[in-house]
Structure formats: structure tokens, C-alpha cells
VOBA-1610 file (N, C-alpha, C; in pm, whole numbers, padded with zeros to 5 digits, always signed):
BEGIN
Met+12796+19522+21539Met+12782+19435+21422Met+12826+19294+21457Ile+12742+19195+21425Ile+12772+19056+21456Ile+12879+19003+21361Lys+12982+18939+21418Lys+13089+18882+21338Lys+13067+18733+21321Arg+13086+18685+21201Arg+13068+18544+21174Arg+13186+18464+21229Ala+13158+18340+21270Ala+13261+18249+21319Ala+13224+18108+21274Ile+13323+18022+21266Ile+13297+17883+21228Ile+13361+17788+21328Leu+13299+17673+21341Leu+13357+17559+21412Leu+13393+17456+21307Val+13520+17422+21300Val+13569+17325+21201Val+13619+17201+21275Leu+13568+17084+21238Leu+13615+16959+21296Leu+13732+16904+21216Ala+13808+16816+21278Ala+13930+16765+21216Ala+13902+16690+21087Asp+13779+16637+21071Asp+13748+16563+20949Asp+13700+16656+20837Gly+13702+16788+20861Gly+13663+16884+20758Gly+13520+16933+20766Thr+13441+16876+20856Thr+13304+16923+20874Thr+13307+17064+20931Val+13223+17153+20878Val+13221+17292+20922Val+13080+17334+20961Tyr+13070+17411+21069Tyr+12943+17467+21116Tyr+12961+17617+21130Glu+12873+17694+21070Glu+12886+17839+21069Glu+12790+17903+21167Gly+12840+18001+21241Gly+12756+18072+21337Gly+12806+18214+21358Asn+12784+18265+21479Asn+12821+18402+21513Asn+12919+18403+21629Ser+13014+18494+21623Ser+13116+18503+21728Ser+13061+18572+21852Phe+13096+18521+21968Phe+13078+18593+22093Phe+13192+18555+22187Gly+13203+18629+22298Gly+13320+18609+22382Gly+13442+18671+22318Ala+13559+18617+22349Ala+13684+18670+22294Ala+13694+18643+22145Glu+13744+18739+22070Glu+13763+18720+21925Glu+13904+18666+21902Lys+13916+18535+21905Lys+14044+18470+21886Lys+14018+18327+21840Asp+14120+18264+21785Asp+14108+18123+21748Asp+14126+18036+21871Ala+14064+17918+21867Ala+14081+17821+21975Ala+14080+17681+21917Val+14164+17595+21972Val+14172+17456+21928Val+14155+17366+22050Gly+14077+17260+22034Gly+14058+17165+22143Gly+13977+17046+22099Glu+13965+16949+22187Glu+13880+16834+22161Glu+13735+16879+22176Val+13652+16851+22076Val+13514+16897+22078Val+13427+16793+22146Val+13358+16835+22255Val+13276+16743+22334Val+13141+16807+22362Phe+13042+16724+22396Phe+12911+16776+22433Phe+12876+16733+22575Ala+12792+16815+22642Ala+12747+16786+22777Ala+12596+16804+22784Thr+12529+16716+22859Thr+12383+16709+22856Thr+12314+16774+22974Ser+12384+16850+23056Ser+12319+16920+23167Ser+12229+17032+23113Met+12112+17047+23172Met+12018+17150+23128Met+12052+17286+23189Thr+12121+17287+23302Thr+12166+17410+23366Thr+12310+17390+23409Gly+12372+17497+23460Gly+12506+17484+23514Gly+12617+17518+23417Tyr+12588+17604+23318Tyr+12693+17635+23220Tyr+12813+17704+23286Gln+12791+17786+23390Gln+12905+17851+23454Gln+12993+17749+23525Glu+12931+17653+23593Glu+13009+17548+23659Glu+13086+17466+23557Met+13024+17438+23441Met+13094+17363+23338Met+13212+17441+23282Leu+13192+17570+23257Leu+13299+17652+23200Leu+13421+17659+23291Thr+13398+17650+23422Thr+13509+17661+23518Thr+13553+17526+23575Asp+13500+17417+23522Asp+13537+17283+23567Asp+13671+17243+23504Pro+13776+17218+23583Pro+13906+17183+23527Pro+13904+17057+23440Ser+13805+16971+23457Ser+13799+16850+23375Ser+13771+16881+23228Phe+13729+17005+23198Phe+13707+17046+23059Phe+13830+17113+22999Ala+13942+17113+23069Ala+14064+17174+23015Ala+14101+17109+22882Gly+14138+17192+22786Gly+14178+17142+22655Gly+14064+17106+22563Gln+13940+17142+22600Gln+13824+17100+22521Gln+13736+17218+22479Ile+13671+17203+22366Ile+13568+17295+22320Ile+13435+17234+22360Leu+13361+17305+22444Leu+13241+17251+22507Leu+13115+17292+22432Ile+13025+17193+22412Ile+12895+17217+22349Ile+12785+17167+22442Pro+12710+17256+22507Pro+12592+17211+22582Pro+12483+17167+22485Thr+12414+17059+22517Thr+12303+17016+22431Thr+12177+17098+22457Phe+12167+17162+22576Phe+12053+17249+22601Phe+12067+17373+22514Pro+11960+17414+22444Pro+11976+17514+22338Pro+11996+17658+22385Leu+11940+17698+22499Leu+11947+17838+22541Leu+12048+17853+22654Ile+12151+17933+22630Ile+12259+17950+22727Ile+12272+18098+22762Gly+12287+18125+22892Gly+12305+18262+22938Gly+12181+18324+22997Asn+12071+18247+23005Asn+11943+18306+23047Asn+11940+18348+23193Tyr+12029+18295+23277Tyr+12033+18340+23416Tyr+12168+18405+23449Gly+12247+18437+23347Gly+12371+18507+23367Gly+12475+18426+23441Val+12570+18494+23503Val+12675+18431+23583Val+12685+18507+23715Asn+12743+18441+23816Asn+12755+18504+23947Asn+12878+18451+24020Pro+12927+18523+24122Pro+13050+18482+24191Pro+13038+18350+24265Ala+12917+18306+24299Ala+12901+18185+24381Ala+12920+18056+24303Asp+12912+18062+24171Asp+12912+17939+24092Asp+13044+17908+24022Trp+13151+17974+24061Trp+13283+17936+24011Trp+13321+17799+24069Glu+13377+17711+23986Glu+13426+17582+24033Glu+13578+17572+24027Ser+13643+17679+23985Ser+13788+17691+23992Ser+13817+17840+23982Asp+13944+17877+23973Asp+13978+18019+23973Asp+13978+18083+23835Arg+13937+18007+23731Arg+13936+18064+23596Arg+13847+17978+23506Leu+13815+18032+23388Leu+13747+17952+23287Leu+13846+17849+23233Gln+13801+17725+23220Gln+13893+17616+23187Gln+13879+17566+23043Val+13764+17586+22981Val+13743+17536+22846Val+13830+17614+22747Arg+13852+17555+22629Arg+13923+17625+22521Arg+13825+17710+22440Gly+13701+17664+22429Gly+13600+17737+22352Gly+13462+17691+22391Phe+13360+17767+22350Phe+13222+17742+22392Phe+13132+17757+22271Val+13048+17655+22246Val+12962+17653+22128Val+12819+17630+22173Val+12726+17722+22137Val+12589+17713+22185Val+12491+17740+22071Arg+12368+17691+22090Arg+12264+17715+21989Arg+12218+17859+21993Glu+12184+17910+22113Glu+12134+18046+22126Glu+12193+18112+22249Glu+12246+18231+22230Glu+12298+18311+22342Glu+12187+18405+22390Cys+12158+18401+22519Cys+12060+18492+22577Cys+12132+18621+22617Thr+12089+18732+22560Thr+12155+18860+22587Thr+12084+18940+22696Gln+11972+18889+22748Gln+11899+18957+22855Gln+11874+18860+22970Pro+11978+18825+23046Pro+11962+18729+23156Pro+11873+18785+23265Ser+11806+18693+23335Ser+11716+18733+23443Ser+11733+18639+23561Asn+11798+18689+23666Asn+11815+18612+23789Asn+11863+18708+23897Tyr+11814+18692+24017Tyr+11851+18786+24123Tyr+11999+18783+24157Gln+12067+18671+24125Gln+12210+18660+24153Gln+12297+18708+24038Cys+12237+18738+23924Cys+12314+18768+23803Cys+12406+18888+23823Ala+12536+18866+23792Ala+12634+18973+23802Ala+12689+19014+23665Ala+12669+18929+23564Ala+12720+18958+23429Ala+12653+18865+23330Gly+12663+18899+23201Gly+12612+18813+23096Gly+12718+18718+23046Ile+12677+18619+22971Ile+12769+18515+22927Ile+12874+18568+22829Asp+12836+18665+22744Asp+12931+18722+22649Asp+13045+18792+22723Asp+13011+18878+22819Asp+13115+18947+22895Asp+13199+18848+22976Tyr+13134+18745+23028Tyr+13205+18644+23106Tyr+13313+18576+23022Leu+13278+18539+22900Leu+13376+18476+22811Leu+13486+18575+22773Lys+13449+18699+22748Lys+13551+18800+22715Lys+13649+18817+22830Gln+13598+18826+22951Gln+13685+18844+23068Gln+13779+18725+23086Gly+13732+18606+23051Gly+13815+18486+23061Gly+13897+18458+22938Asp+13887+18545+22836Asp+13961+18531+22710Asp+13929+18399+22639Ile+13802+18362+22640Ile+13756+18238+22578Ile+13663+18271+22461Pro+13691+18220+22341Pro+13603+18246+22227Pro+13483+18153+22226Gly+13376+18201+22164Gly+13256+18119+22152Gly+13190+18138+22017Val+13098+18047+21986Val+13016+18055+21865Val+12873+18026+21904Trp+12779+18109+21856Trp+12637+18081+21878Trp+12564+18086+21744Gly+12446+18026+21742Gly+12363+18032+21622Gly+12383+17917+21526Leu+12450+17812+21567Leu+12465+17694+21481Leu+12383+17578+21540Asp+12376+17469+21467Asp+12291+17356+21506Asp+12368+17262+21598Thr+12355+17284+21728Thr+12429+17201+21824Thr+12376+17057+21827Arg+12251+17038+21790Arg+12198+16901+21783Arg+12270+16822+21675Ala+12294+16885+21560Ala+12365+16817+21451Ala+12508+16782+21491Ile+12574+16873+21563Ile+12712+16845+21606Ile+12712+16730+21707Thr+12617+16731+21799Thr+12608+16623+21897Thr+12588+16488+21829Arg+12498+16483+21733Arg+12476+16357+21661Arg+12602+16315+21585Lys+12673+16411+21531Lys+12798+16381+21462Lys+12899+16317+21558Leu+12915+16375+21677Leu+13012+16323+21772Leu+12970+16189+21829Arg+12839+16168+21846Arg+12791+16038+21893Arg+12818+15929+21789Ser+12809+15964+21662Ser+12829+15865+21555Ser+12976+15840+21527His+13055+15947+21523His+13194+15936+21480His+13294+15945+21594Gly+13247+15984+21712Gly+13337+16000+21825Gly+13389+16142+21835Val+13438+16178+21954Val+13493+16312+21973Val+13617+16327+21887Met+13644+16451+21847Met+13761+16478+21764Met+13808+16620+21790Met+13926+16650+21744Met+13979+16785+21758Met+13900+16880+21668Gly+13893+17006+21710Gly+13823+17106+21632Gly+13881+17243+21656Met+13832+17339+21577Met+13885+17475+21587Met+13772+17575+21571Ile+13771+17677+21660Ile+13685+17794+21645Ile+13769+17904+21584Thr+13720+17967+21478Thr+13796+18074+21415Thr+13702+18176+21350Thr+13745+18300+21350Thr+13673+18406+21279Thr+13749+18452+21156Glu+13872+18405+21138Glu+13959+18454+21031Glu+13996+18347+20929Lys+14019+18225+20974Lys+14067+18122+20884Lys+13954+18064+20800Thr+13989+18015+20682Thr+13895+17939+20600Thr+13887+17796+20654Thr+13789+17721+20604Thr+13778+17581+20646Thr+13905+17505+20614Gly+13957+17525+20493Gly+14079+17455+20454Gly+14197+17491+20540Gln+14212+17618+20572Gln+14323+17661+20658Gln+14310+17600+20798Ala+14185+17595+20849Ala+14163+17539+20982Ala+14196+17391+20985Val+14153+17317+20882Val+14182+17173+20876Val+14332+17150+20869Glu+14401+17227+20789Glu+14547+17213+20779Glu+14613+17241+20913Tyr+14565+17343+20984Tyr+14623+17375+21115Tyr+14596+17262+21214Leu+14476+17204+21210Leu+14443+17096+21303Leu+14533+16974+21284Arg+14585+16957+21164Arg+14676+16845+21139Arg+14810+16863+21209Thr+14841+16985+21251Thr+14972+17014+21311Thr+14968+17015+21464Val+14849+17014+21524Val+14841+17027+21670Val+14839+16889+21735Pro+14889+16879+21856Pro+14887+16749+21926Pro+14744+16704+21953Asp+14722+16575+21948Asp+14590+16520+21982Asp+14566+16539+22131Tyr+14439+16553+22167Tyr+14403+16576+22307Tyr+14464+16470+22399Gly+14462+16345+22356Gly+14506+16235+22440Gly+14655+16226+22461Thr+14732+16318+22403Thr+14878+16314+22419Thr+14929+16419+22517Thr+14839+16499+22573Thr+14878+16611+22659Thr+14839+16585+22804Asp+14931+16614+22896Asp+14902+16605+23038Asp+14841+16737+23084Phe+14707+16745+23085Phe+14638+16867+23125Phe+14632+16881+23277Val+14655+16772+23349Val+14650+16779+23495Val+14753+16878+23548Arg+14873+16877+23492Arg+14976+16970+23536Arg+14936+17115+23511Glu+14853+17140+23409Glu+14809+17275+23378Glu+14706+17327+23478Val+14621+17239+23529Val+14508+17286+23611Val+14530+17269+23761Ser+14624+17185+23801Ser+14646+17160+23943Ser+14707+17282+24012Thr+14680+17295+24141Thr+14744+17401+24219Thr+14896+17385+24214Lys+14966+17497+24221Lys+15112+17492+24217Lys+15172+17486+24358Ala+15090+17512+24459Ala+15142+17513+24596Ala+15038+17455+24691Val+15084+17399+24800Val+14994+17345+24902Val+14918+17460+24967Tyr+14789+17439+24993Tyr+14711+17540+25064Tyr+14600+17473+25144Asp+14551+17545+25244Asp+14439+17499+25326Asp+14312+17568+25281Trp+14206+17490+25259Trp+14075+17546+25229Trp+14019+17610+25356Asp+13925+17698+25341Asp+13866+17770+25454Asp+13825+17675+25567Ser+13883+17696+25685Ser+13847+17613+25801Ser+13806+17698+25920Ala+13769+17823+25893Ala+13732+17914+26001Ala+13617+17856+26083Gly+13633+17856+26214Gly+13528+17809+26303Gly+13531+17661+26334Leu+13617+17585+26265Leu+13624+17442+26291Leu+13711+17416+26414Pro+13677+17317+26495Pro+13759+17286+26612Pro+13894+17229+26571Ala+13992+17243+26658Ala+14128+17196+26628Ala+14132+17047+26602Glu+14040+16972+26664Glu+14039+16826+26648Glu+13959+16779+26526Ala+13911+16873+26444Ala+13835+16835+26324Ala+13919+16745+26234Pro+13859+16644+26171Pro+13936+16556+26083Pro+13997+16633+25967Arg+14119+16599+25933Arg+14187+16664+25821Arg+14189+16570+25701Val+14152+16625+25585Val+14157+16550+25461Val+14270+16604+25374Ala+14357+16516+25331Ala+14462+16552+25235Ala+14407+16526+25095Leu+14394+16633+25018Leu+14330+16623+24887Leu+14435+16639+24777Leu+14447+16539+24691Leu+14538+16546+24577Leu+14465+16614+24462Asp+14511+16734+24427Asp+14442+16817+24327Asp+14487+16779+24186Leu+14402+16702+24120Leu+14426+16662+23982Leu+14344+16747+23885Gly+14271+16843+23941Gly+14178+16926+23866Gly+14050+16939+23947Cys+14066+16974+24073Cys+13956+16968+24170Cys+13858+17082+24151Lys+13728+17051+24166Lys+13624+17153+24170Lys+13606+17202+24313Phe+13577+17330+24325Phe+13561+17389+24458Phe+13454+17319+24541Asn+13352+17264+24475Asn+13242+17208+24552Asn+13283+17086+24633Ile+13389+17017+24594Ile+13439+16907+24675Ile+13487+16961+24810Met+13564+17071+24806Met+13612+17130+24930Met+13497+17189+25010Arg+13401+17250+24943Arg+13286+17306+25014Arg+13211+17198+25091Ile+13190+17083+25026Ile+13114+16975+25091Ile+13193+16915+25207Leu+13323+16893+25188Leu+13405+16842+25298Leu+13403+16940+25415Arg+13411+17070+25384Arg+13404+17172+25489Arg+13269+17168+25561Ser+13161+17149+25486Ser+13028+17145+25547Ser+13010+17023+25636His+13091+16918+25612His+13088+16800+25697His+13188+16808+25812Gly+13246+16926+25832Gly+13334+16947+25946Gly+13478+16911+25925Cys+13522+16903+25799Cys+13660+16863+25771Cys+13750+16984+25743Arg+13871+16977+25794Arg+13977+17065+25746Arg+14035+17001+25619Val+14061+17082+25519Val+14109+17029+25391Val+14241+17094+25354Thr+14343+17012+25334Thr+14472+17058+25283Thr+14487+17007+25141Val+14508+17100+25047Val+14510+17067+24904Val+14655+17062+24857Phe+14689+16954+24785Phe+14826+16931+24740Phe+14832+16931+24587Pro+14943+16981+24529Pro+14961+16974+24384Pro+14963+16830+24334Cys+14937+16813+24207Cys+14936+16678+24149Cys+15073+16611+24158Thr+15179+16691+24171Thr+15315+16636+24177Thr+15361+16609+24320Ala+15273+16631+24417Ala+15311+16606+24557Ala+15343+16458+24577Thr+15434+16432+24670Thr+15466+16293+24702Thr+15373+16242+24811Ala+15366+16112+24824Ala+15286+16053+24931Ala+15339+16096+25067Ala+15470+16106+25081Ala+15529+16147+25209Ala+15485+16287+25247Glu+15480+16378+25150Glu+15436+16515+25177Glu+15291+16518+25223Met+15206+16437+25160Met+15065+16435+25197Met+15045+16372+25334Leu+15119+16266+25361Leu+15103+16197+25490Leu+15164+16276+25605Ala+15251+16372+25572Ala+15317+16451+25676Ala+15219+16538+25755Val+15101+16567+25697Val+15002+16648+25770Val+14914+16559+25859Asn+14946+16429+25863Asn+14871+16332+25945Asn+14721+16338+25916Pro+14682+16313+25792Pro+14540+16325+25758Pro+14457+16210+25815Ser+14331+16241+25840Ser+14236+16136+25878Ser+14192+16056+25756Gly+14200+16118+25637Gly+14163+16051+25514Gly+14224+16120+25395Ile+14220+16054+25282Ile+14279+16104+25158Ile+14172+16110+25050Met+14165+16223+24980Met+14071+16242+24870Met+14150+16259+24741Leu+14111+16185+24637Leu+14170+16197+24504Leu+14067+16264+24416Ser+14102+16378+24359Ser+14003+16461+24290Ser+13980+16416+24146Pro+13876+16470+24083Pro+13861+16456+23939Pro+13969+16535+23866Gly+13968+16526+23733Gly+14062+16604+23653Gly+14053+16566+23507Pro+14125+16637+23421Pro+14116+16618+23277Pro+14214+16515+23221Gly+14185+16470+23100Gly+14284+16398+23022Gly+14293+16249+23047Asp+14394+16190+22985Asp+14415+16045+22984Asp+14492+16002+23109Pro+14432+15917+23195Pro+14503+15873+23316Pro+14626+15790+23286Glu+14636+15735+23166Glu+14752+15654+23133Glu+14879+15738+23117Leu+14864+15872+23109Leu+14980+15960+23101Leu+15038+15994+23237Leu+14965+15960+23344Leu+14996+16013+23477Leu+15072+15912+23563Asp+15186+15868+23514Asp+15266+15771+23590Asp+15305+15827+23728Tyr+15341+15954+23732Tyr+15385+16015+23858Tyr+15273+16016+23962Ala+15150+16047+23920Ala+15037+16050+24013Ala+14997+15908+24053Ala+15001+15815+23958Ala+14967+15676+23990Ala+15064+15619+24093Ala+15191+15656+24082Ala+15290+15608+24179Ala+15261+15666+24318Thr+15223+15792+24324Thr+15187+15854+24452Thr+15066+15784+24513Val+14965+15761+24430Val+14843+15694+24479Val+14877+15554+24529Lys+14963+15483+24458Lys+15002+15348+24501Lys+15061+15351+24642Thr+15150+15445+24668Thr+15211+15455+24800Thr+15107+15494+24905Leu+15014+15583+24868Leu+14909+15625+24962Leu+14818+15508+24998Thr+14792+15419+24903Thr+14706+15304+24933Thr+14770+15212+25037Glu+14902+15217+25047Glu+14973+15132+25142Glu+14979+15192+25282Ser+14927+15315+25298Ser+14934+15384+25426Ser+14827+15337+25524Gly+14722+15273+25472Gly+14611+15231+25557Gly+14510+15341+25585Lys+14533+15462+25530Lys+14440+15572+25550Lys+14315+15552+25463Pro+14197+15588+25516Pro+14077+15584+25432Pro+14095+15672+25308Met+14049+15622+25195Met+14069+15693+25068Met+13941+15692+24987Met+13908+15809+24929Met+13796+15821+24836Met+13849+15883+24708Gly+13820+15821+24594Gly+13860+15874+24465Gly+13740+15908+24380Ile+13745+16022+24314Ile+13635+16067+24228Ile+13686+16084+24086Cys+13621+16020+23991Cys+13647+16037+23847Cys+13791+16000+23811Leu+13877+16098+23785Leu+14016+16065+23757Leu+14080+15994+23876Gly+14036+16030+23997Gly+14083+15958+24116Gly+14049+15811+24112Asn+13932+15778+24060Asn+13890+15639+24041Asn+13984+15567+23945Gln+14016+15633+23835Gln+14102+15572+23733Gln+14245+15553+23783Leu+14293+15647+23865Leu+14429+15633+23918Leu+14438+15524+24023Val+14333+15501+24099Val+14333+15388+24192Val+14341+15257+24114Ala+14267+15248+24004Ala+14277+15130+23919Ala+14421+15110+23872Arg+14484+15218+23826Arg+14623+15210+23780Arg+14716+15169+23895Ala+14692+15221+24015Ala+14778+15190+24129Ala+14779+15042+24160Phe+14670+14973+24129Phe+14662+14829+24156Phe+14686+14745+24031Gly+14740+14808+23927Gly+14778+14734+23807Gly+14674+14735+23697Gly+14567+14811+23711Gly+14463+14817+23609Gly+14497+14914+23497Arg+14410+14917+23397Arg+14427+15004+23281Arg+14298+15082+23256Asn+14311+15187+23175Asn+14197+15268+23134Asn+14194+15279+22983Phe+14076+15305+22928Phe+14062+15318+22783Phe+13975+15439+22751Lys+13990+15490+22630Lys+13916+15610+22587Lys+13777+15569+22538Leu+13676+15642+22586Leu+13539+15622+22541Leu+13517+15693+22407Lys+13418+15646+22332Lys+13394+15703+22200Lys+13358+15850+22207Phe+13264+15884+22296Phe+13227+16026+22312Phe+13212+16068+22457Gly+13247+15981+22549Gly+13251+16017+22690Gly+13116+16030+22756His+13120+16060+22884His+13000+16086+22965His+13013+16225+23023Arg+12928+16317+22980Arg+12935+16455+23030Arg+12793+16507+23045Gly+12756+16544+23168Gly+12622+16597+23190Gly+12569+16555+23326Gly+12444+16588+23350Gly+12387+16567+23482Gly+12274+16467+23488Asn+12268+16374+23393Asn+12153+16284+23386Asn+12193+16140+23349His+12305+16093+23403His+12355+15961+23367His+12315+15858+23472Pro+12248+15748+23432Pro+12203+15648+23529Pro+12314+15551+23567Val+12332+15535+23698Val+12435+15446+23751Val+12371+15351+23851Lys+12402+15222+23840Lys+12345+15121+23928Lys+12445+15081+24036Asp+12399+15085+24160Asp+12476+15036+24274Asp+12454+14885+24281Leu+12559+14807+24258Leu+12545+14661+24250Leu+12516+14598+24385Ala+12543+14669+24493Ala+12519+14612+24625Ala+12371+14604+24659Asn+12295+14704+24616Asn+12153+14706+24653Asn+12058+14722+24534Gly+12114+14734+24414Gly+12030+14745+24295Gly+11973+14883+24271Arg+12003+14979+24357Arg+11947+15113+24342Arg+12013+15184+24225Val+11932+15261+24152Val+11983+15339+24039Val+11987+15486+24078His+12101+15548+24058His+12121+15690+24088His+12135+15767+23957Ile+12077+15886+23953Ile+12102+15976+23841Ile+12219+16064+23881Thr+12323+16064+23798Thr+12451+16119+23841Thr+12501+16228+23747Ala+12589+16312+23803Ala+12665+16410+23725Ala+12796+16346+23682Gln+12835+16365+23556Gln+12956+16302+23506Gln+13032+16397+23413Asn+13161+16375+23405Asn+13245+16449+23311Asn+13376+16375+23291His+13377+16279+23200His+13500+16206+23172His+13495+16146+23032Gly+13613+16125+22976Gly+13625+16065+22844Gly+13697+15932+22846Tyr+13731+15882+22967Tyr+13803+15756+22981Tyr+13734+15672+23087Ala+13758+15542+23084Ala+13694+15452+23180Ala+13790+15338+23215Val+13767+15278+23331Val+13849+15165+23376Val+13814+15040+23297Asp+13916+14969+23253Asp+13897+14840+23186Asp+13866+14735+23294Pro+13742+14682+23295Pro+13705+14590+23404Pro+13789+14464+23408Glu+13833+14416+23293Glu+13914+14294+23290Glu+14050+14317+23356Ser+14098+14441+23350Ser+14233+14469+23399Ser+14241+14472+23551Ile+14128+14478+23621Ile+14134+14484+23767Ile+14095+14352+23833Arg+14079+14247+23752Arg+14053+14116+23810Arg+14176+14072+23893Asn+14149+14012+24008Asn+14255+13959+24094Asn+14351+14066+24144Thr+14302+14191+24158Thr+14385+14299+24210Thr+14345+14339+24351Gly+14238+14281+24402Gly+14184+14324+24531Gly+14072+14424+24517Leu+14057+14481+24395Leu+13948+14574+24369Leu+13827+14499+24315Glu+13708+14545+24353Glu+13586+14490+24296Glu+13496+14603+24249Ile+13422+14576+24144Ile+13333+14677+24086Ile+13207+14689+24171Thr+13171+14814+24205Thr+13054+14838+24288Thr+12941+14908+24214His+12973+14979+24105His+12873+15054+24031His+12900+15039+23881Ile+12791+15037+23803Ile+12805+15034+23657Ile+12714+15138+23594Asn+12753+15185+23477Asn+12673+15279+23399Asn+12568+15200+23320Leu+12441+15238+23336Leu+12335+15163+23269Leu+12322+15195+23121Asn+12391+15298+23073Asn+12389+15328+22930Asn+12484+15238+22852Asp+12601+15211+22908Asp+12701+15134+22833Asp+12775+15030+22917Asn+12730+15010+23044Asn+12788+14908+23133Asn+12935+14932+23170Thr+12983+15055+23156Thr+13119+15083+23198Thr+13128+15093+23350Val+13251+15082+23400Val+13275+15085+23545Val+13248+15225+23599Glu+13166+15233+23704Glu+13134+15362+23766Glu+13172+15368+23914Gly+13228+15260+23966Gly+13270+15263+24106Gly+13342+15135+24143Met+13432+15145+24241Met+13507+15029+24287Met+13529+15042+24438Arg+13562+14930+24500Arg+13611+14933+24638Arg+13715+14823+24652His+13802+14841+24750His+13901+14738+24776His+13844+14639+24877Gln+13875+14514+24859Gln+13815+14409+24942Gln+13868+14409+25085Thr+13987+14461+25107Thr+14044+14457+25242Thr+14090+14594+25293Leu+14120+14687+25205Leu+14168+14819+25244Leu+14053+14919+25248Pro+14064+15026+25327Pro+13956+15126+25337Pro+13958+15223+25219Ile+13929+15171+25102Ile+13936+15249+24978Ile+13808+15227+24898Phe+13745+15336+24855Phe+13637+15325+24758Phe+13645+15441+24661Thr+13594+15418+24540Thr+13603+15519+24434Thr+13475+15520+24353Ile+13452+15634+24288Ile+13340+15646+24194Ile+13389+15717+24069Gln+13330+15685+23956Gln+13366+15749+23831Gln+13286+15876+23809Tyr+13170+15886+23872Tyr+13085+16004+23854Tyr+13117+16108+23961His+13046+16222+23955His+13078+16336+24042His+12976+16348+24154Ser+13011+16296+24271Ser+12920+16304+24385Ser+12900+16448+24432Glu+12992+16537+24395Glu+12980+16677+24435Glu+12891+16758+24340Ala+12846+16696+24229Ala+12759+16762+24130Ala+12827+16888+24076Ser+12752+16997+24070Ser+12803+17128+24023Ser+12856+17125+23881Pro+12771+17111+23779Pro+12625+17102+23792Pro+12578+16956+23800Gly+12448+16942+23828Gly+12388+16810+23833Gly+12320+16784+23964Pro+12257+16667+23977Pro+12180+16634+24098Pro+12270+16610+24218Leu+12220+16644+24337Leu+12294+16628+24461Leu+12261+16497+24531Asp+12206+16401+24457Asp+12161+16275+24516Asp+12275+16193+24577Asn+12398+16221+24536Asn+12508+16133+24576Asn+12599+16193+24682Ile+12550+16295+24752Ile+12625+16352+24864Ile+12649+16246+24972Tyr+12562+16145+24978Tyr+12577+16042+25081Tyr+12714+15974+25075Leu+12780+15979+24960Leu+12912+15917+24949Leu+13015+15990+25034Phe+13000+16121+25047Phe+13087+16195+25138Phe+13063+16152+25283Glu+12937+16121+25313Glu+12905+16074+25449Glu+12968+15938+25475Gln+12972+15852+25372Gln+13040+15724+25388Gln+13189+15745+25413Phe+13248+15842+25343Phe+13389+15874+25365Phe+13410+15923+25507Met+13318+16005+25558Met+13328+16052+25696Met+13323+15936+25795Glu+13235+15840+25768Glu+13224+15723+25856Glu+13352+15642+25854Met+13412+15628+25738Met+13541+15556+25729Met+13647+15624+25812Met+13653+15756+25805Met+13755+15829+25882Met+13727+15818+26032Gly+13599+15818+26070Gly+13564+15808+26210Gly+13595+15672+26270Ala+13607+15572+26181Ala+13635+15436+26229Ala+13782+15413+26257Gln+13865+15511+26215Gln+14009+15491+26233Gln+14053+15515+26377
//
């Protein structure tokens, strides 16, 4: 028997649908993502920690889930809201359906509501806190939402980062292979997979690691990962990044890594109205005018005025809203991007940035 469930937004708007996944309440910032495929990668992306995710593509679950598409060691979203759940997936890799996948990860979901209407609501009014519930009334849910912390007040990086240093798979690599010290702020596995495919040994450090601890492995380069939440809360990580920038080691920052580099040089970040999430965002490379279609997942952006006269210069902009999508330092071997060059999900057009990082390390 299908159980009814509702999604209630903090402003009292309610959307009624059907429960799937775990039967429990969930609270989080309600966001939408525009990727047409890749729901498993999105569900396990640490950058979605603390959020209720709504794909704009209407049919979810049609190819099931499989062990190869995990992007972290667990489901990271607080809840999942879809237009239609496919109960008969068809794909040669399929190991389970989306309902069982959510149940195993203890994540509640709602299907059968108008996700287009919710998306338009969030685009007009901005993202807001919301609640999935099968038991509470709309009034009870709204009252409860008034008591929970706002998304922007929580440090989710500490929740998703590794708790201990570890080495990613390096079997078969020569002893002289370049080593990358990766600061895990909410890293997706595909970053390590791509570095490994380029011949790198990867040592992953917790978000609370010091610069001295990371430099102690004598890395050829430093990678700053993506991650969730407001970068302005991460004073400890910004201080680490600042010290790392003074080491002279080649550095690449992705998404939250981009924002922390800005902070390390005295810049600031601000919250976007509804963020950039999905696999179809146009970004212009200011050096050559080329436009890339990119994968993105962030709700904050670098304030361009705040990085004037810091040594950083803007290299990429978002063609939808002209926000900062990439930077480089004028004298130090540092470059960053706001989008996800590792995709998962999204287009793989920007893998070349990893090759640029490899060239930087080879020049040392």
C-alpha cells in the first residue's frame, strides 16, 4: 500500500506525493539539480550534505543503481524528491532499484509531486529549508522548521570529511610517481580516480589536517576538493590553505577549494539565490573565449570585488549570471575552478584541467 508523504517548505508551501525510501522525517535545505542522468552520483556527492535534493529530470530510477557509481561511502542527501519513480529499472549494470537504495541508506523520499512547480518556486524565492514527513501536518512541519538551524549556520565539511589520513589505490604505480596531497573537504571518488588514471599517488587528508602534516609527505602538488556549505564558516581550513599557498607547491582547487583559495588571499564569498547544480552550466574561459559546458554543485560564489589586488585574477565566468568560475594566481603555481572538472555526473569536457595540473607538477 502506497503511503502518502508531503514536502513542506519553510514559508508554508506544501507539496503532496507518495513516500518511498526510508519512512522517516527529514529536514534540509531544498535544492534542485538539472542533470538528466547521474542520480546515484548526486545522492552520494558530499556537496549535497544537509540538503533535500530535487532532480529536474522527471523520471528517476530507470537504470537502477550499481557499485561503480558511488561517489562517497554513503548517501549524503537528507532527502530525495522526484516526479516519477521507475520501479522496473533496465540496465546491464543494475544491482538494485532506487527505492531499495534509499532504504538501505536510511534516506526518505517523495515521488508523484510536481517538481517543475517546486523548481520554479525556488528560482523565484530562493532556496529555503524544508521537511519531508509522512506523519506531521503542514502546520506541525512549519513549526518544527522554525526550530532547526539554517543550512548556512552548520559546518557540514566536518561531517563528510575523512576522519583519518589514507592512501587511494596506487597498485602498479612506480615508486617515483608524483604524489598529490588532497585536502578532503567533501571529495568525490572520481577526483581520486582521475588522478590515479594520470599516474598519481594520492594521499587524502581530513579537513582539519594542518599544512605541516600535508607537506610532510613531500607532495608534488596539492589538491583542494569540493565540499558542502558556507566557506565563510571554515576559518580552520582557510588558514591551512593560506599556509599551503606559501609552500610554492602547485595547487589546484575545485569548487569549495576555489572559495577557500579566495579566502586565503583575503577574499570573501556570498550565497547565491538558488545555486548552480547540474551538468549543463556554460562557463567562459576568459583567456581564449572558449565556452565549456560544465558540471556544478554549489550554493556560494567568490565576490569578485574582494579579490582585487590580492594577486588572484579571474580566469572563468558563468555565462548565466557572470559569477566567478575560476581563478589563478599571477605569480604562484595556483589555479582554481568553481565547477567540477571531474564531472560525475555531467560532461567530461573539462578533464584537461587535471592535465594542466600534471604539467604544473612536472615543471617543479
